[in-house]
GULO-867734 format. One record per residue (C-alpha): chain; residue number from 1; x negated, y, z negated. Coordinates in Angstrom, 1 decimal. Layout:
<zazas>
> A,NUM,X,Y,Z
...
</zazas>
This chain:
<zazas>
> A,1,-170.3,138.5,-191.6
> A,2,-173.7,137.5,-192.8
> A,3,-173.7,134.5,-190.4
> A,4,-172.9,136.9,-187.5
> A,5,-175.8,139.0,-188.5
> A,6,-178.3,136.1,-188.8
> A,7,-177.3,134.6,-185.6
> A,8,-177.9,138.0,-183.9
> A,9,-181.2,138.6,-185.5
> A,10,-182.5,135.3,-184.5
> A,11,-181.3,135.5,-181.0
> A,12,-182.9,138.8,-180.4
> A,13,-186.0,138.3,-182.3
> A,14,-186.4,135.0,-180.5
> A,15,-186.2,136.7,-177.0
> A,16,-189.8,137.1,-176.2
> A,17,-190.5,133.6,-177.8
> A,18,-188.0,132.1,-175.9
> A,19,-189.4,133.3,-172.6
> A,20,-193.0,132.7,-173.5
> A,21,-192.2,129.1,-174.4
> A,22,-190.0,128.4,-171.7
> A,23,-190.8,125.9,-169.0
> A,24,-189.6,128.3,-166.4
> A,25,-192.7,129.6,-164.9
> A,26,-190.9,132.9,-163.6
> A,27,-189.7,133.6,-167.2
> A,28,-193.2,133.4,-168.8
> A,29,-194.4,135.5,-165.8
> A,30,-191.6,138.2,-166.7
> A,31,-193.0,138.6,-170.1
> A,32,-196.5,138.8,-169.1
> A,33,-196.0,141.4,-166.4
> A,34,-193.7,143.5,-168.6
> A,35,-196.1,143.8,-171.4
> A,36,-199.4,144.1,-169.6
> A,37,-201.4,147.2,-170.5
> A,38,-200.9,149.3,-173.6
> A,39,-198.4,151.5,-171.8
> A,40,-196.5,148.4,-170.5
> A,41,-196.5,147.0,-174.2
> A,42,-195.0,150.2,-175.6
> A,43,-192.3,150.6,-173.0
> A,44,-191.6,146.8,-173.2
> A,45,-191.3,147.0,-177.2
> A,46,-189.5,150.3,-177.2
> A,47,-186.8,148.5,-174.9
> A,48,-186.4,145.3,-176.7
> A,49,-186.3,147.3,-180.2
> A,50,-183.4,149.4,-178.8
> A,51,-181.7,146.3,-177.4
> A,52,-182.0,144.4,-180.8
> A,53,-180.8,147.3,-182.8
> A,54,-177.7,147.8,-180.3
> A,55,-176.8,144.1,-180.6
> A,56,-176.9,144.4,-184.5
> A,57,-174.8,147.5,-184.1
> A,58,-172.2,145.8,-182.0
> A,59,-172.0,142.9,-184.4
> A,60,-171.7,145.0,-187.4
> A,61,-169.3,147.6,-185.8
> A,62,-166.8,145.1,-184.3
> A,63,-166.9,142.4,-186.9
> A,64,-163.4,141.6,-188.0
> A,65,-161.9,144.2,-185.4
> A,66,-159.1,142.5,-183.6
> A,67,-157.3,144.8,-180.9
> A,68,-154.2,142.5,-181.0
> A,69,-153.8,143.1,-184.8
> A,70,-155.0,146.8,-185.0
> A,71,-155.5,148.2,-181.5
> A,72,-156.2,151.8,-183.0
> A,73,-159.0,150.6,-185.4
> A,74,-160.4,148.5,-182.6
> A,75,-160.5,151.4,-180.1
> A,76,-162.0,153.8,-182.6
> A,77,-164.6,151.4,-183.6
> A,78,-165.5,150.7,-179.8
> A,79,-165.7,154.3,-179.1
> A,80,-168.1,155.2,-182.1
> A,81,-170.2,152.1,-180.8
> A,82,-170.2,153.2,-177.2
> A,83,-171.5,156.7,-178.2
> A,84,-174.4,155.4,-180.3
> A,85,-175.2,152.7,-177.8
> A,86,-175.4,155.3,-174.9
> A,87,-177.6,157.5,-176.9
> A,88,-180.2,154.8,-177.4
> A,89,-180.0,154.0,-173.8
> A,90,-180.5,157.8,-172.8
> A,91,-183.6,157.8,-175.3
> A,92,-185.2,154.7,-173.7
> A,93,-184.5,156.0,-170.0
> A,94,-185.7,159.6,-170.8
> A,95,-188.8,158.3,-172.5
> A,96,-189.7,155.5,-170.3
> A,97,-189.1,157.4,-167.1
> A,98,-189.4,155.9,-163.6
> A,99,-187.3,153.0,-162.9
> A,100,-185.4,153.7,-166.2
> A,101,-184.4,157.0,-165.4
> A,102,-183.1,155.6,-162.0
> A,103,-181.1,152.9,-163.8
> A,104,-179.6,155.5,-166.1
> A,105,-178.6,157.8,-163.5
> A,106,-177.0,154.7,-161.6
> A,107,-175.0,154.0,-164.9
> A,108,-174.1,157.6,-165.2
> A,109,-172.7,157.7,-161.6
> A,110,-170.3,154.7,-162.6
> A,111,-167.7,156.7,-164.2
> A,112,-164.9,154.8,-162.3
> A,113,-165.6,151.7,-164.2
> A,114,-167.6,152.5,-167.4
> A,115,-166.4,154.1,-170.7
> A,116,-166.7,158.0,-170.4
> A,117,-168.7,157.9,-173.7
> A,118,-171.5,156.3,-171.8
> A,119,-171.4,158.2,-168.4
> A,120,-171.1,161.6,-170.2
> A,121,-174.2,160.7,-172.5
> A,122,-176.4,159.7,-169.7
> A,123,-175.3,162.4,-167.2
> A,124,-178.3,164.8,-168.0
> A,125,-180.6,162.3,-166.5
> A,126,-179.2,163.4,-163.1
> A,127,-180.9,166.7,-163.7
> A,128,-183.9,166.1,-165.9
> A,129,-186.9,163.9,-165.1
> A,130,-190.5,163.8,-166.3
> A,131,-193.0,165.5,-164.1
> A,132,-196.6,164.8,-163.6
> A,133,-199.4,167.4,-164.1
> A,134,-200.6,169.5,-161.2
> A,135,-204.0,167.9,-161.3
> A,136,-202.5,164.5,-161.1
> A,137,-200.4,165.7,-158.4
> A,138,-203.4,167.0,-156.3
> A,139,-205.4,164.0,-156.7
> A,140,-202.5,161.7,-155.7
> A,141,-202.1,163.9,-152.5
> A,142,-205.9,163.7,-152.0
> A,143,-205.7,159.9,-152.3
> A,144,-203.3,159.8,-149.6
> A,145,-205.0,161.9,-147.3
> A,146,-208.1,159.6,-147.4
> A,147,-211.3,161.2,-146.0
> A,148,-209.4,164.6,-145.5
> A,149,-209.6,167.2,-148.1
> A,150,-206.4,168.6,-149.6
> A,151,-207.7,172.1,-148.2
> A,152,-208.3,170.7,-144.7
> A,153,-204.5,169.9,-144.4
> A,154,-202.7,172.6,-146.6
> A,155,-203.6,176.3,-146.3
> A,156,-201.8,176.6,-149.7
> A,157,-200.3,173.9,-152.2
> A,158,-198.0,175.2,-155.1
> A,159,-199.4,173.4,-158.0
> A,160,-195.9,173.6,-159.9
> A,161,-193.3,171.3,-158.5
> A,162,-190.0,172.9,-157.2
> A,163,-188.2,169.6,-158.1
> A,164,-188.7,166.5,-160.1
> A,165,-187.0,163.3,-159.6
> A,166,-187.3,159.7,-161.2
> A,167,-189.8,158.4,-158.7
> A,168,-191.4,161.6,-157.2
> A,169,-191.9,165.3,-157.5
> A,170,-191.8,167.8,-154.7
> A,171,-194.3,170.5,-154.0
> A,172,-194.1,173.6,-151.5
> A,173,-197.1,173.9,-149.3
> A,174,-198.2,175.4,-146.1
> A,175,-199.7,173.4,-143.2
> A,176,-203.1,174.8,-142.2
> A,177,-202.7,173.4,-138.5
> A,178,-199.4,175.2,-137.8
> A,179,-198.8,177.7,-140.7
> A,180,-195.2,175.8,-141.3
> A,181,-194.0,175.9,-144.9
> A,182,-193.3,172.3,-145.8
> A,183,-191.9,170.2,-148.9
> A,184,-194.3,167.7,-149.8
> A,185,-192.7,164.8,-151.8
> A,186,-195.3,162.9,-153.9
> A,187,-194.6,159.6,-155.6
> A,188,-195.8,159.1,-159.2
> A,189,-199.1,157.3,-158.9
> A,190,-198.5,154.8,-161.5
> A,191,-195.0,153.9,-160.4
> A,192,-195.6,150.9,-158.3
> A,193,-197.4,148.9,-160.9
> A,194,-195.2,150.1,-163.6
> A,195,-192.0,149.3,-161.7
> A,196,-193.0,145.6,-161.4
> A,197,-193.1,145.3,-165.3
> A,198,-189.9,147.3,-165.7
> A,199,-188.1,145.0,-163.3
> A,200,-189.3,142.1,-165.3
> A,201,-188.2,143.7,-168.5
> A,202,-184.8,144.4,-166.9
> A,203,-184.2,140.9,-165.5
> A,204,-185.2,139.4,-169.0
> A,205,-182.9,141.6,-171.0
> A,206,-179.9,141.3,-168.7
> A,207,-180.4,137.3,-168.9
> A,208,-180.5,137.7,-172.6
> A,209,-177.6,139.9,-172.9
> A,210,-175.7,137.5,-170.6
> A,211,-176.6,134.5,-172.8
> A,212,-175.6,136.1,-176.1
> A,213,-172.7,138.3,-175.0
> A,214,-171.1,136.7,-171.9
> A,215,-168.5,139.6,-171.6
> A,216,-171.5,141.8,-170.9
> A,217,-173.4,139.6,-168.3
> A,218,-174.5,142.0,-165.6
> A,219,-177.4,140.0,-164.4
> A,220,-175.9,139.7,-160.9
> A,221,-176.8,143.4,-160.4
> A,222,-180.4,142.8,-160.8
> A,223,-181.4,141.5,-157.6
> A,224,-179.7,144.3,-155.4
> A,225,-181.0,146.8,-157.9
> A,226,-184.7,145.3,-157.3
> A,227,-184.2,145.2,-153.6
> A,228,-183.2,149.0,-153.8
> A,229,-186.2,150.0,-155.8
> A,230,-188.4,148.2,-153.2
> A,231,-187.1,150.3,-150.5
> A,232,-187.1,153.4,-152.4
> A,233,-190.6,153.3,-153.2
> A,234,-191.5,153.2,-149.5
> A,235,-191.5,156.7,-148.3
> A,236,-192.0,155.7,-144.7
> A,237,-188.6,153.8,-144.9
> A,238,-187.1,156.9,-146.6
> A,239,-188.2,159.1,-143.6
> A,240,-186.8,156.8,-141.1
> A,241,-183.5,156.9,-143.0
> A,242,-183.7,160.5,-142.9
> A,243,-184.2,160.8,-139.1
> A,244,-181.5,158.1,-138.5
> A,245,-178.9,160.3,-140.6
> A,246,-180.1,163.5,-138.7
> A,247,-179.4,161.6,-135.3
> A,248,-176.1,160.3,-136.5
> A,249,-175.0,163.8,-137.1
> A,250,-176.8,165.9,-134.6
> A,251,-173.6,167.2,-133.0
> A,252,-172.5,168.6,-136.6
> A,253,-173.7,172.2,-137.2
> A,254,-172.4,172.2,-140.6
> A,255,-174.6,169.3,-141.6
> A,256,-178.3,169.5,-141.7
> A,257,-181.1,167.1,-142.3
> A,258,-184.6,168.3,-142.8
> A,259,-186.9,167.2,-140.3
> A,260,-189.8,164.6,-141.1
> A,261,-193.3,165.5,-140.4
> A,262,-195.1,162.3,-139.9
> A,263,-198.6,163.5,-139.5
> A,264,-200.4,162.7,-142.8
> A,265,-197.0,161.2,-144.3
> A,266,-197.5,157.8,-145.9
> A,267,-195.7,155.2,-148.2
> A,268,-196.3,157.4,-151.2
> A,269,-196.4,161.0,-149.8
> A,270,-193.5,162.4,-147.4
> A,271,-194.1,165.7,-145.7
> A,272,-190.9,167.4,-144.6
> A,273,-189.4,170.8,-143.4
> A,274,-188.9,173.0,-146.1
> A,275,-185.3,174.4,-146.4
> A,276,-184.0,176.7,-149.1
> A,277,-180.3,176.3,-150.3
> A,278,-177.9,176.5,-153.3
> A,279,-177.3,173.3,-155.2
> A,280,-173.8,172.3,-154.2
> A,281,-172.7,172.2,-157.8
> A,282,-173.4,175.9,-158.1
> A,283,-170.2,177.0,-156.4
> A,284,-170.2,180.7,-157.7
> A,285,-173.7,181.2,-156.3
> A,286,-172.9,180.3,-152.6
> A,287,-169.4,181.6,-152.7
> A,288,-171.0,184.9,-153.4
> A,289,-172.6,184.6,-150.2
> A,290,-169.2,184.2,-148.5
> A,291,-169.3,180.7,-148.1
> A,292,-165.7,179.2,-148.8
> A,293,-166.0,176.2,-151.3
> A,294,-163.1,174.4,-150.0
> A,295,-164.5,174.3,-146.4
> A,296,-167.7,172.9,-147.9
> A,297,-165.5,170.2,-149.7
> A,298,-164.1,169.4,-146.3
> A,299,-167.4,169.1,-144.8
> A,300,-168.8,166.6,-147.5
> A,301,-165.7,164.2,-147.3
> A,302,-165.8,164.1,-143.6
> A,303,-169.7,163.6,-143.8
> A,304,-169.5,160.6,-146.0
> A,305,-166.3,159.5,-144.5
> A,306,-168.0,159.0,-141.2
> A,307,-171.1,157.5,-142.8
> A,308,-168.9,154.8,-144.4
> A,309,-166.2,154.0,-141.8
> A,310,-167.8,155.0,-138.3
> A,311,-171.7,154.5,-138.8
> A,312,-171.8,151.7,-141.5
> A,313,-174.9,153.6,-142.8
> A,314,-174.4,155.2,-146.4
> A,315,-176.4,157.6,-148.6
> A,316,-175.7,155.9,-151.9
> A,317,-177.2,158.8,-154.1
> A,318,-175.4,161.8,-153.1
> A,319,-175.5,163.6,-156.6
> A,320,-175.3,167.3,-156.6
> A,321,-179.3,167.6,-156.8
> A,322,-179.4,166.0,-153.3
> A,323,-177.1,168.3,-151.6
> A,324,-177.6,172.0,-150.8
> A,325,-175.5,174.6,-149.3
> A,326,-177.0,177.3,-147.1
> A,327,-175.9,179.9,-144.4
> A,328,-176.0,178.4,-141.0
> A,329,-178.6,179.7,-138.7
> A,330,-177.2,181.7,-135.7
> A,331,-176.7,179.7,-132.7
> A,332,-174.6,179.5,-129.5
> A,333,-172.0,176.6,-129.3
> A,334,-172.9,176.1,-125.8
> A,335,-176.9,176.0,-126.3
> A,336,-176.3,173.8,-129.3
> A,337,-174.4,171.1,-127.6
> A,338,-175.4,171.9,-124.0
> A,339,-171.9,171.6,-122.5
> A,340,-172.2,172.7,-118.9
> A,341,-169.2,171.2,-117.0
> A,342,-165.6,169.8,-117.7
> A,343,-166.9,166.3,-117.7
> A,344,-169.2,167.1,-120.6
> A,345,-166.3,168.7,-122.5
> A,346,-164.4,165.6,-122.0
> A,347,-167.1,163.3,-123.1
> A,348,-167.6,165.6,-126.1
> A,349,-163.8,165.4,-126.9
> A,350,-163.7,161.6,-126.6
> A,351,-166.5,161.2,-128.9
> A,352,-165.0,163.5,-131.4
> A,353,-161.5,161.8,-131.3
> A,354,-162.6,158.2,-130.9
> A,355,-165.9,157.8,-132.3
> A,356,-167.1,156.0,-129.4
> A,357,-170.9,155.9,-128.5
> A,358,-170.1,158.0,-125.2
> A,359,-173.8,158.5,-123.9
> A,360,-175.8,157.8,-120.8
> A,361,-174.5,157.3,-117.3
> A,362,-171.3,155.5,-118.4
> A,363,-170.2,158.2,-120.6
> A,364,-168.1,160.4,-118.0
> A,365,-166.5,157.3,-116.7
> A,366,-165.6,156.1,-120.2
> A,367,-164.3,159.6,-120.9
> A,368,-162.2,159.6,-117.8
> A,369,-160.8,156.2,-118.7
> A,370,-159.7,157.5,-122.1
> A,371,-158.1,160.4,-120.4
> A,372,-156.3,158.2,-117.9
> A,373,-154.9,156.5,-121.0
> A,374,-152.9,159.6,-121.7
> A,375,-155.4,161.4,-124.0
> A,376,-156.5,164.5,-121.8
> A,377,-154.7,167.2,-124.0
> A,378,-155.6,165.3,-127.1
> A,379,-159.3,165.2,-126.2
> A,380,-159.5,168.9,-125.5
> A,381,-157.5,169.9,-128.5
> A,382,-159.7,167.5,-130.8
> A,383,-162.8,169.0,-129.2
> A,384,-161.5,172.5,-130.2
> A,385,-160.5,171.5,-133.7
> A,386,-164.0,169.8,-134.0
> A,387,-165.7,173.0,-132.8
> A,388,-164.1,174.9,-135.6
> A,389,-164.9,172.3,-138.3
> A,390,-168.3,171.8,-136.8
> A,391,-169.5,175.3,-137.2
> A,392,-167.4,176.1,-140.6
> A,393,-166.6,179.6,-141.3
> A,394,-163.1,179.5,-140.6
> A,395,-162.2,181.0,-144.0
> A,396,-165.9,182.1,-144.8
> A,397,-169.2,182.6,-143.2
> A,398,-170.6,179.7,-141.3
> A,399,-172.5,177.2,-143.6
> A,400,-174.7,174.0,-143.6
> A,401,-174.6,171.1,-146.2
> A,402,-178.4,170.2,-146.4
> A,403,-178.7,166.4,-147.2
> A,404,-181.8,165.4,-149.3
> A,405,-183.4,162.4,-150.9
> A,406,-183.0,159.5,-148.3
> A,407,-184.4,156.6,-150.2
> A,408,-181.1,154.9,-151.5
> A,409,-179.3,153.8,-148.4
> A,410,-176.9,150.8,-147.8
> A,411,-176.5,149.3,-144.3
> A,412,-172.9,147.8,-144.4
> A,413,-172.3,144.6,-142.9
> A,414,-170.4,145.3,-139.4
> A,415,-167.5,142.9,-140.5
> A,416,-167.2,144.6,-143.8
> A,417,-167.0,148.1,-142.3
> A,418,-164.4,147.0,-139.8
> A,419,-162.2,145.2,-142.6
> A,420,-162.7,148.4,-144.8
> A,421,-161.4,150.7,-142.1
> A,422,-158.5,148.2,-141.8
> A,423,-157.7,148.6,-145.5
> A,424,-157.6,152.5,-145.0
> A,425,-155.4,152.0,-141.8
> A,426,-153.1,149.8,-144.0
> A,427,-152.8,152.6,-146.6
> A,428,-152.2,155.3,-144.1
> A,429,-149.5,153.4,-142.2
> A,430,-147.9,151.6,-145.4
> A,431,-148.7,148.4,-143.8
> A,432,-148.7,146.0,-146.7
> A,433,-149.4,142.9,-144.4
> A,434,-152.3,144.5,-143.0
> A,435,-153.6,145.6,-146.3
> A,436,-153.4,141.8,-147.7
> A,437,-155.2,140.6,-144.6
> A,438,-158.0,143.4,-145.0
> A,439,-158.2,142.4,-148.7
> A,440,-158.6,138.9,-147.9
> A,441,-161.3,139.4,-145.1
> A,442,-163.2,141.6,-147.8
> A,443,-163.4,138.4,-150.0
> A,444,-160.8,139.9,-152.5
> A,445,-157.6,138.4,-153.5
> A,446,-154.6,139.6,-151.5
> A,447,-152.8,140.5,-154.9
> A,448,-155.5,143.2,-155.3
> A,449,-153.5,145.2,-152.7
> A,450,-150.4,144.9,-154.6
> A,451,-150.6,147.7,-157.3
> A,452,-147.8,146.1,-159.4
> A,453,-149.3,142.6,-159.4
> A,454,-152.6,144.0,-160.0
> A,455,-151.4,146.2,-163.0
> A,456,-149.7,143.2,-164.5
> A,457,-152.6,140.7,-164.0
> A,458,-155.0,143.0,-165.9
> A,459,-152.7,144.6,-168.5
> A,460,-154.6,142.9,-171.2
> A,461,-158.1,143.4,-169.3
> A,462,-161.3,143.2,-171.4
> A,463,-164.9,143.8,-170.7
> A,464,-165.3,140.2,-169.4
> A,465,-162.4,140.4,-166.9
> A,466,-163.9,143.7,-165.7
> A,467,-167.3,142.2,-165.3
> A,468,-166.0,139.0,-163.5
> A,469,-163.7,141.1,-160.9
> A,470,-166.9,143.5,-160.2
> A,471,-169.1,140.4,-159.6
> A,472,-166.5,139.0,-157.3
> A,473,-166.6,142.2,-155.0
> A,474,-168.6,142.4,-151.9
> A,475,-172.0,144.2,-152.7
> A,476,-171.3,146.5,-150.0
> A,477,-168.1,147.6,-151.6
> A,478,-169.9,148.5,-154.9
> A,479,-172.2,150.6,-153.1
> A,480,-169.5,152.4,-151.3
> A,481,-167.4,152.9,-154.5
> A,482,-170.6,154.5,-155.9
> A,483,-170.9,157.0,-153.1
> A,484,-167.2,157.7,-152.9
> A,485,-166.9,158.2,-156.6
> A,486,-169.7,160.9,-156.6
> A,487,-168.2,162.6,-153.5
> A,488,-164.9,162.7,-155.3
> A,489,-166.4,164.7,-158.3
> A,490,-168.0,167.0,-155.9
> A,491,-164.8,167.3,-154.0
> A,492,-163.0,168.2,-157.2
> A,493,-165.8,170.6,-158.4
> A,494,-165.5,172.6,-155.0
> A,495,-161.7,173.0,-155.5
> A,496,-160.8,170.2,-153.1
> A,497,-157.7,167.8,-153.8
> A,498,-157.1,164.2,-153.8
> A,499,-154.9,164.8,-150.8
> A,500,-157.5,166.5,-148.8
> A,501,-160.2,163.8,-149.4
> A,502,-157.8,161.0,-148.7
> A,503,-156.7,162.6,-145.5
> A,504,-160.3,163.2,-144.2
> A,505,-161.4,159.8,-145.3
> A,506,-158.4,158.3,-143.4
> A,507,-159.2,160.1,-140.2
> A,508,-162.7,158.7,-140.4
> A,509,-161.4,155.1,-140.9
> A,510,-159.0,155.3,-138.1
> A,511,-161.9,156.5,-135.8
> A,512,-164.2,153.8,-137.6
> A,513,-161.8,151.2,-136.2
> A,514,-162.8,152.1,-132.5
> A,515,-166.4,151.9,-133.1
> A,516,-167.5,148.3,-131.9
> A,517,-169.2,145.9,-134.5
> A,518,-171.5,144.9,-131.5
> A,519,-172.4,146.0,-128.1
> A,520,-169.3,146.2,-125.9
> A,521,-168.6,147.9,-122.6
> A,522,-167.2,151.3,-122.1
> A,523,-164.0,149.7,-120.6
> A,524,-163.5,147.8,-123.8
> A,525,-164.0,151.0,-125.9
> A,526,-161.3,152.6,-123.8
> A,527,-159.1,149.7,-124.2
> A,528,-159.4,149.7,-128.1
> A,529,-158.8,153.5,-128.1
> A,530,-155.4,153.1,-126.2
> A,531,-154.4,150.2,-128.3
> A,532,-155.3,151.7,-131.7
> A,533,-154.5,155.4,-131.7
> A,534,-152.6,156.5,-128.4
> A,535,-149.6,154.3,-129.3
> A,536,-149.2,156.4,-132.6
> A,537,-150.3,159.5,-131.1
> A,538,-152.1,162.2,-133.0
> A,539,-148.8,163.7,-134.5
> A,540,-147.5,160.3,-135.6
> A,541,-150.5,159.4,-137.4
> A,542,-150.6,162.7,-139.2
> A,543,-147.1,162.4,-140.0
> A,544,-147.5,158.9,-141.4
> A,545,-150.4,160.1,-143.4
> A,546,-148.6,163.0,-145.0
> A,547,-145.7,160.8,-145.7
> A,548,-147.8,158.4,-147.5
> A,549,-149.7,160.9,-149.4
> A,550,-146.4,162.5,-150.6
> A,551,-145.0,159.1,-151.6
> A,552,-148.2,158.6,-153.8
> A,553,-147.7,162.0,-155.2
> A,554,-151.4,163.1,-154.3
> A,555,-152.1,166.7,-154.8
</zazas>
C-alpha cells in the first residue's frame, strides 16, 4: 500500500519537472504556455492539484480490490471513487471556465460510454456558465467595431446577457440603421490567449494519465478537441455553418435557422436575427401553446437524421440549450416553396423521396426520369406526406424547431457517410452480410455487427478495453454517436419512442444512399433511385422496417 502511494505521489509531483526537464521542446513549451501569467498559473495549479488528489484517491480506494474475487466490493468502491472524481472535475471546470466548461459539457454528453456518476455530476455545466460583466461586454463589442462607436451601430444594447455559454454570451440589441432587434454573440475577450494555455495543460495531463494509468489513456482525443476549439473560436466560421444549415433545410418550414447579419460581425462577435422561443426541454411550456411534443420529437429526429445520412454535415452540440421551439409564422405553402406547375410538384416530390439535388435546368428531366422508373404515385404521395410533416401541426398548432449555436460541426467524410447509411440499410432489411461489409468499410471488425459475438467478446470488459475500442473507431463515428445520443435523450423527454426514432433515422439513411458522394449526372441519380428504392417499394421497405423493429422489441 505504501509503495503504491509513494509511486503515485512521485509520479504526479514529477509531472511538471518531467516536462520542464524533457528534451522534447514541445513538452517544455506546454508547461511554459499553460502557466504563463498569474491567472494561467492559478488555473494550471488548480488542475494539476486536483489531478494529483484524484490519482491518489484511485490508488487508495482501489488498492486490494479485485473484481474477480469480490465483484460487489469492487463495484461499490468504483462507484464511490467515480462520484468523488466527478465532483473534483466539476469544480475545476466550473471555476476555470472557458475551455474547461466546454470539456466538461462534452464529458457530460457521453452518457452512452461513461459511468452515470460522472455524466450526472457534470450535467449542470450544460446550463451554467460564467458570464463577463456588462462593462467588459461593451468594451469587447467596441473593440470589434473598430473606429465606430457602439452607439453608432446599436440604437440600444441590453447590458445584461440573455444567455451565457462556455465561450461567449449573448446580448439583445437594436440596430440603429434598420431598427431590427438582433442577438449579439460576444466572445470572452481573454479566451483566445487562455485557450492556448488550457489546451497545453490538457495535452500534458492526458499524456501523464496515459503514462501512469494506461487504461485511462485518452490522449488520442486531444488533437480532435483542439481542432474543434480552434474552429469554435472563429465566429465567421460559425456564421458560415449557420447559413449552410439554413440552406440545407430551406424547404422545411418546421426547422428554422436565424439569419446572420454580416455587417459588423467579426471573428469574436456575431450578429444574428433575434428569435424568441421556448427551450426544447421545457415541454410543458410549449405544450401549453398547443404544440404537440411528439411532433417536435419527429422533427428533431428527422432533422438530425438528414444531417448525418443525407448531408454529412452535423451539428455536434445539440443540447437542449441550443434547440428552441416556437409557433410557426403564418405563410402559404405555395408562396413558401414556389410550386407553380405540375413539373415543379414532381421535382419537389422527387427531392423529398430520393434526397437528390434536383435543382437547375436538369431538375424537371431528372424528376421525369424518376417518374418513368415507376415512381409517379410515390412521388406525389411523398410530397403530400412531406407537406404535412414540414408544416407540423397535424396534431397541434404549426411550430418550428429553432437551431442555435453553430460553432461545433463535423463534416463527415463522404465514404463514411455512405457506409454508415449502408449499415442502417442492413439493420432495416436484416441483411447480415451487408452489415458486416459496412462495418469493415467503416474500419470496424465485422464481428462488431454480430450482437452475440460482440457480447461474448466483451463480457469481461474493463476500462482499458473500452478505451482501445473507442480509439479504434473512425473519428466521424464518435461525433455522430455524440449527436445521436443527445438527440436520443431529447426524443425521450418529448415522449418519443426508440421505435419512432429508429424508423425516422432509417428513412434518412435510405435516402442518404441515393445522395451521391461526388458530382454525378441526373441520369445516374435516377439510376440509383431505381436500383435502391423502387425494387423494394415504399410499402415493402416500411414493412421490413416494422418487422425488424418488432423483432428487436423496440417500443
